RODREN-145431 format. One record per residue (C-alpha): residue number from 0; z, y, x. Coordinates in steps of 0.2 Angstrom, whole numbers, plus 5000, padded with zeros to 4 digits. Each point is the difference from the previous one (the first is absolute). Example, Ala and Ser with C-alpha at 12.3 -4.5 7.8 and 13.67 -1.06 7.14 Angstrom:
BEGIN
+-----+------+------+------+
: num :    Z :    Y :    X :
+-----+------+------+------+
:   0 : 5039 : 4978 : 5062 :
:   1 : 4997 : 5017 : 5006 :
+-----+------+------+------+
This chain:
BEGIN
+-----+------+------+------+
: num :    Z :    Y :    X :
+-----+------+------+------+
:   0 : 4929 : 4853 : 4936 :
:   1 : 4997 : 5017 : 4992 :
:   2 : 5000 : 5018 : 5006 :
:   3 : 5014 : 5010 : 4991 :
:   4 : 5004 : 5019 : 5001 :
:   5 : 5017 : 5004 : 5007 :
:   6 : 5011 : 5007 : 4986 :
:   7 : 5012 : 5014 : 5003 :
:   8 : 5015 : 4988 : 4998 :
:   9 : 4995 : 4991 : 5016 :
:  10 : 5002 : 4982 : 4997 :
:  11 : 5012 : 4991 : 5011 :
:  12 : 4987 : 4988 : 5008 :
:  13 : 4989 : 5015 : 5005 :
:  14 : 5015 : 5010 : 5007 :
:  15 : 5005 : 4985 : 5011 :
:  16 : 4982 : 4997 : 5005 :
:  17 : 4998 : 5018 : 5006 :
:  18 : 5017 : 5000 : 5009 :
:  19 : 4995 : 4984 : 5009 :
:  20 : 4982 : 5003 : 5003 :
:  21 : 4998 : 5019 : 5002 :
:  22 : 5016 : 5009 : 5005 :
:  23 : 5018 : 5002 : 4994 :
:  24 : 5000 : 5016 : 4990 :
:  25 : 5010 : 4996 : 4985 :
:  26 : 4996 : 5000 : 4981 :
:  27 : 5001 : 5019 : 4998 :
:  28 : 4986 : 5003 : 5013 :
:  29 : 4989 : 4987 : 4993 :
:  30 : 5002 : 5007 : 4982 :
:  31 : 4996 : 5017 : 5007 :
:  32 : 4984 : 4994 : 5009 :
:  33 : 4993 : 4989 : 4987 :
:  34 : 5009 : 5003 : 4984 :
:  35 : 4985 : 5008 : 4991 :
:  36 : 4985 : 4992 : 4991 :
:  37 : 4987 : 4993 : 5011 :
:  38 : 5009 : 5002 : 5017 :
:  39 : 5003 : 4982 : 5004 :
:  40 : 4994 : 4982 : 4996 :
:  41 : 5006 : 4983 : 5005 :
:  42 : 4994 : 4982 : 4999 :
:  43 : 5012 : 4991 : 4988 :
:  44 : 5000 : 4981 : 5003 :
:  45 : 5003 : 4987 : 4986 :
:  46 : 5019 : 4998 : 5005 :
:  47 : 5003 : 5019 : 4999 :
:  48 : 4999 : 5003 : 5018 :
:  49 : 4991 : 5013 : 5010 :
:  50 : 4985 : 4995 : 5011 :
:  51 : 4994 : 5017 : 5004 :
:  52 : 5002 : 5019 : 4998 :
:  53 : 4990 : 5016 : 5002 :
:  54 : 5007 : 5017 : 4997 :
:  55 : 4990 : 5015 : 4997 :
:  56 : 5002 : 5019 : 5001 :
:  57 : 4987 : 5009 : 4989 :
:  58 : 4995 : 5017 : 5003 :
:  59 : 4985 : 5011 : 4996 :
:  60 : 4986 : 5005 : 5013 :
:  61 : 4992 : 5017 : 4997 :
:  62 : 4983 : 5000 : 5008 :
:  63 : 4987 : 5013 : 4999 :
:  64 : 4998 : 5002 : 4981 :
:  65 : 5007 : 4982 : 4997 :
:  66 : 5017 : 4993 : 4994 :
:  67 : 5002 : 4982 : 5005 :
:  68 : 5014 : 4987 : 4999 :
:  69 : 5006 : 4996 : 5017 :
:  70 : 5014 : 4987 : 5004 :
:  71 : 5009 : 4995 : 5016 :
:  72 : 5005 : 4982 : 5000 :
:  73 : 5017 : 5000 : 5009 :
:  74 : 5008 : 4983 : 4999 :
:  75 : 4990 : 4984 : 5000 :
:  76 : 5008 : 4984 : 5003 :
:  77 : 4998 : 4981 : 4996 :
:  78 : 5010 : 4985 : 5001 :
:  79 : 4997 : 4986 : 5012 :
:  80 : 4982 : 4993 : 4999 :
:  81 : 4995 : 5013 : 4986 :
:  82 : 4986 : 5009 : 5009 :
:  83 : 4989 : 4998 : 4984 :
:  84 : 5013 : 5008 : 4990 :
:  85 : 5000 : 5015 : 5011 :
:  86 : 4981 : 5002 : 4999 :
:  87 : 5002 : 4998 : 4981 :
:  88 : 5013 : 5014 : 4999 :
:  89 : 4989 : 5011 : 5011 :
:  90 : 4985 : 4998 : 4989 :
:  91 : 5010 : 5004 : 4985 :
:  92 : 5007 : 5016 : 5008 :
:  93 : 4982 : 5005 : 5004 :
:  94 : 4995 : 4999 : 4981 :
:  95 : 5014 : 5013 : 4996 :
:  96 : 4993 : 5014 : 5010 :
:  97 : 4985 : 5009 : 5006 :
:  98 : 5005 : 4999 : 5018 :
:  99 : 5013 : 4989 : 5008 :
: 100 : 5008 : 5004 : 5017 :
: 101 : 5014 : 4994 : 5012 :
: 102 : 5007 : 5005 : 5017 :
: 103 : 5001 : 4991 : 5016 :
: 104 : 5006 : 4983 : 4993 :
: 105 : 5008 : 4985 : 5007 :
: 106 : 4991 : 4989 : 5013 :
: 107 : 4994 : 4989 : 4987 :
: 108 : 4994 : 5014 : 4989 :
: 109 : 4990 : 5008 : 5014 :
: 110 : 4992 : 4983 : 5004 :
: 111 : 4995 : 4997 : 4982 :
: 112 : 4994 : 5016 : 4993 :
: 113 : 4984 : 5001 : 5012 :
: 114 : 4995 : 4983 : 4993 :
: 115 : 5001 : 5008 : 4983 :
: 116 : 4988 : 5014 : 5006 :
: 117 : 5014 : 5013 : 4999 :
: 118 : 4997 : 5015 : 5012 :
: 119 : 5013 : 5009 : 5011 :
: 120 : 5001 : 5018 : 5006 :
: 121 : 5012 : 5007 : 5013 :
: 122 : 4997 : 5019 : 4997 :
: 123 : 5018 : 5003 : 4994 :
: 124 : 5013 : 5000 : 5014 :
: 125 : 5018 : 5002 : 5003 :
: 126 : 5005 : 5016 : 5010 :
: 127 : 5016 : 5000 : 5009 :
: 128 : 5011 : 5012 : 5009 :
: 129 : 5017 : 4996 : 5008 :
: 130 : 5012 : 5015 : 4998 :
: 131 : 5017 : 4995 : 5006 :
: 132 : 5007 : 4995 : 5017 :
: 133 : 5004 : 4983 : 4993 :
: 134 : 4982 : 4997 : 4994 :
: 135 : 4993 : 5006 : 5017 :
: 136 : 5012 : 4990 : 5010 :
: 137 : 4996 : 4984 : 4990 :
: 138 : 4981 : 5003 : 5003 :
: 139 : 5004 : 5003 : 5019 :
: 140 : 5010 : 4984 : 5001 :
: 141 : 4985 : 4990 : 4994 :
: 142 : 4987 : 5008 : 5011 :
: 143 : 5010 : 5003 : 5016 :
: 144 : 5005 : 4988 : 5014 :
: 145 : 5017 : 4993 : 4999 :
: 146 : 5007 : 5011 : 5015 :
: 147 : 4993 : 5016 : 4992 :
: 148 : 5006 : 4998 : 4983 :
: 149 : 5017 : 5008 : 5002 :
: 150 : 4993 : 5015 : 5009 :
: 151 : 4986 : 5002 : 4987 :
: 152 : 5013 : 4999 : 4986 :
: 153 : 5010 : 5014 : 5008 :
: 154 : 4985 : 5011 : 5003 :
: 155 : 4994 : 4998 : 4982 :
: 156 : 5017 : 5005 : 4994 :
: 157 : 5000 : 5016 : 5010 :
: 158 : 4982 : 5003 : 4994 :
: 159 : 5004 : 4997 : 4982 :
: 160 : 4999 : 5019 : 4996 :
: 161 : 4983 : 5000 : 5006 :
: 162 : 4995 : 4986 : 4989 :
: 163 : 5009 : 5007 : 4985 :
: 164 : 4992 : 5007 : 4984 :
: 165 : 4999 : 5018 : 4997 :
: 166 : 4999 : 5007 : 4983 :
: 167 : 4984 : 5009 : 4996 :
: 168 : 5000 : 5019 : 4997 :
: 169 : 5004 : 5005 : 4982 :
: 170 : 4985 : 5006 : 4990 :
: 171 : 4993 : 5001 : 4983 :
: 172 : 5003 : 4981 : 4997 :
: 173 : 5017 : 4992 : 4996 :
: 174 : 5006 : 4983 : 4994 :
: 175 : 5011 : 4998 : 4985 :
: 176 : 5010 : 4983 : 5000 :
: 177 : 5000 : 4992 : 4983 :
: 178 : 5008 : 4984 : 4992 :
: 179 : 4984 : 4995 : 4991 :
: 180 : 4983 : 5007 : 4999 :
: 181 : 4998 : 5010 : 4983 :
: 182 : 4986 : 4996 : 4988 :
: 183 : 4994 : 5018 : 5003 :
: 184 : 4995 : 4994 : 5018 :
: 185 : 4985 : 4991 : 4993 :
: 186 : 4990 : 5016 : 4998 :
: 187 : 5002 : 5003 : 5018 :
: 188 : 4996 : 4982 : 5004 :
: 189 : 4984 : 5001 : 4990 :
: 190 : 4994 : 5015 : 5011 :
: 191 : 5005 : 4991 : 5016 :
: 192 : 4992 : 4984 : 4994 :
: 193 : 4983 : 5009 : 4999 :
: 194 : 5002 : 5006 : 5018 :
: 195 : 5005 : 4984 : 5007 :
: 196 : 4989 : 4987 : 4992 :
: 197 : 4999 : 4985 : 5003 :
: 198 : 5018 : 4997 : 4999 :
: 199 : 5013 : 4991 : 4989 :
: 200 : 5012 : 5005 : 4986 :
: 201 : 5013 : 5014 : 5005 :
: 202 : 5004 : 5004 : 4982 :
: 203 : 5019 : 5004 : 4996 :
: 204 : 5002 : 4983 : 4992 :
: 205 : 4993 : 4991 : 5015 :
: 206 : 5010 : 5010 : 5013 :
: 207 : 5016 : 4997 : 4990 :
: 208 : 4997 : 4982 : 4998 :
: 209 : 4997 : 4998 : 5019 :
: 210 : 5012 : 5012 : 5007 :
: 211 : 5014 : 5003 : 4987 :
: 212 : 5002 : 4983 : 4991 :
: 213 : 4999 : 4990 : 5015 :
: 214 : 5016 : 4990 : 5000 :
: 215 : 5004 : 5002 : 5019 :
: 216 : 4998 : 5019 : 4999 :
: 217 : 4999 : 5010 : 5016 :
: 218 : 4987 : 5012 : 4994 :
: 219 : 5000 : 5019 : 5000 :
: 220 : 4987 : 5009 : 4989 :
: 221 : 4994 : 5018 : 5002 :
: 222 : 4989 : 5012 : 4991 :
: 223 : 4989 : 5011 : 5011 :
: 224 : 5000 : 5018 : 4995 :
: 225 : 4988 : 5014 : 5004 :
: 226 : 5011 : 5015 : 4996 :
: 227 : 5006 : 4995 : 4983 :
: 228 : 4986 : 4988 : 4995 :
: 229 : 5001 : 4981 : 5002 :
: 230 : 4985 : 4995 : 5010 :
: 231 : 5004 : 4982 : 5007 :
: 232 : 5013 : 4988 : 5005 :
: 233 : 5009 : 4991 : 5014 :
: 234 : 5010 : 4984 : 5000 :
: 235 : 5011 : 4994 : 5014 :
: 236 : 5010 : 4984 : 5003 :
: 237 : 5013 : 4994 : 5013 :
: 238 : 5005 : 4982 : 5003 :
: 239 : 5008 : 4990 : 5014 :
: 240 : 4988 : 4989 : 5011 :
: 241 : 5005 : 4991 : 5015 :
: 242 : 5015 : 5010 : 5003 :
: 243 : 4992 : 5017 : 4998 :
: 244 : 4998 : 5012 : 4985 :
: 245 : 4982 : 5001 : 4996 :
: 246 : 4993 : 5016 : 4991 :
: 247 : 4984 : 4998 : 4991 :
: 248 : 4988 : 5013 : 4992 :
: 249 : 4996 : 4990 : 4985 :
: 250 : 4988 : 5011 : 4991 :
: 251 : 4993 : 5018 : 5000 :
: 252 : 4987 : 5010 : 4991 :
: 253 : 4996 : 5018 : 5003 :
: 254 : 4986 : 5013 : 4995 :
: 255 : 4987 : 4992 : 5012 :
: 256 : 4991 : 5016 : 5003 :
: 257 : 5015 : 5009 : 5008 :
: 258 : 4998 : 4999 : 5019 :
: 259 : 5015 : 4996 : 5009 :
: 260 : 5010 : 4994 : 4985 :
: 261 : 5000 : 4982 : 5005 :
: 262 : 5007 : 5004 : 5017 :
: 263 : 5014 : 5010 : 4992 :
: 264 : 5004 : 4987 : 4988 :
: 265 : 5000 : 4986 : 5013 :
: 266 : 5011 : 5010 : 5011 :
: 267 : 5012 : 5005 : 4986 :
: 268 : 5001 : 4981 : 4995 :
: 269 : 5004 : 4995 : 5018 :
: 270 : 5014 : 5013 : 5001 :
: 271 : 5008 : 4994 : 4984 :
: 272 : 5000 : 4982 : 5005 :
: 273 : 5007 : 5004 : 5018 :
: 274 : 5013 : 5011 : 4991 :
: 275 : 5005 : 4985 : 4990 :
: 276 : 5003 : 4990 : 5016 :
: 277 : 4983 : 4991 : 5002 :
: 278 : 4997 : 4992 : 5017 :
: 279 : 4982 : 4997 : 4998 :
: 280 : 4987 : 5007 : 4988 :
: 281 : 4985 : 4991 : 4991 :
: 282 : 4986 : 5005 : 4989 :
: 283 : 4984 : 4990 : 4994 :
: 284 : 4984 : 5011 : 5000 :
: 285 : 4982 : 4996 : 4998 :
: 286 : 4991 : 5017 : 4999 :
: 287 : 4996 : 5012 : 5014 :
: 288 : 5010 : 5016 : 4994 :
: 289 : 5016 : 4990 : 4998 :
: 290 : 4997 : 4991 : 5017 :
: 291 : 4997 : 5017 : 5009 :
: 292 : 5017 : 5006 : 4992 :
: 293 : 5009 : 4985 : 5007 :
: 294 : 4992 : 5001 : 5017 :
: 295 : 5005 : 5019 : 5001 :
: 296 : 5018 : 4995 : 4995 :
: 297 : 5000 : 4987 : 5015 :
: 298 : 4998 : 4984 : 4990 :
: 299 : 4990 : 4986 : 5008 :
: 300 : 4989 : 4988 : 4990 :
: 301 : 5009 : 4983 : 5005 :
: 302 : 4992 : 4987 : 4989 :
: 303 : 4987 : 4998 : 4986 :
: 304 : 5004 : 4995 : 4982 :
: 305 : 4988 : 4987 : 4995 :
: 306 : 4993 : 5002 : 4983 :
: 307 : 4992 : 4984 : 4992 :
: 308 : 4989 : 5002 : 4985 :
: 309 : 4988 : 4990 : 4989 :
: 310 : 4983 : 5005 : 4994 :
: 311 : 4999 : 5019 : 4996 :
: 312 : 4994 : 5006 : 4983 :
: 313 : 4982 : 5007 : 5002 :
: 314 : 5000 : 5018 : 5007 :
: 315 : 5019 : 5000 : 5006 :
: 316 : 5003 : 5005 : 5018 :
: 317 : 5010 : 4987 : 5010 :
: 318 : 5018 : 5003 : 5004 :
: 319 : 4996 : 5008 : 5017 :
: 320 : 4995 : 5016 : 4990 :
: 321 : 5016 : 5001 : 4990 :
: 322 : 5016 : 5010 : 5004 :
: 323 : 5014 : 4988 : 5002 :
: 324 : 5018 : 5002 : 5004 :
: 325 : 5016 : 4989 : 4999 :
: 326 : 5000 : 5003 : 4981 :
: 327 : 4985 : 4989 : 5000 :
: 328 : 5002 : 4989 : 5015 :
: 329 : 5019 : 4996 : 4998 :
: 330 : 4997 : 4991 : 4984 :
: 331 : 4997 : 4984 : 5009 :
: 332 : 5017 : 5001 : 5008 :
: 333 : 5012 : 5004 : 4986 :
+-----+------+------+------+
């Protein structure tokens, strides 16, 4: 057997393996995700079959004064009885980057990684806020005694106005919706990058790849303006999940020294998502200023996002010091 890079044309055996072993996404999705150099590798058997696959999403980690290659491994699968193949693919992936990470993982992955001396942190968390009667009633139905469910649902419908989302007062900051992030945004990104280090790439090219070129769509993109000057960005997404429209704050950057701005930005994002019909709002956060803004907007931290990583380069802070949002953490689920 030999390890081969995945070519942009997506060989039929690899496509069939992904659809069978990972998830049914279609060829367009897999080409978007892995149709670039050094994004995926597979074990090719002598008969032309596929014995294993590992898919990578490279990015750049900007640490204090350092620029490092960081890579999420997203899809990792093997055929029956091919554990050795999976380990070989993982070791190959580690050689392509300074830092290899993954999220949560399957039961098998979570059982195996500690044996390989990988470490896990749970600093990042998913913050959730139900904002419609439908979402609140569904939550009540799960938590109430059967005889109380109907009265609870009626009470929640009557109280929906209280649980609704108010738009924050207008001020110096505004949002401008854009179809793509312009290259000129990179000058703003470089300034924000120095304020938020350690964090991963939010250049216009990276944001457009993740949130514009994604085949399934669903994203809205905004430039944050202070008067007439662009100073940050916001990315939102809506999708259906378990019969409800989920609204997600995917990513946001702002002038970090401006007191109160994270709260305004989170509240404006929540209002935009609710106006689009969202039943429940979500945001991943890992830094105190963003967590405080979410708590003030009545979000509640529901569950951790487990980040696994192998050995860190010397002097690099572990992931619990990084700012993370869905634009980082959602890579493993696309």
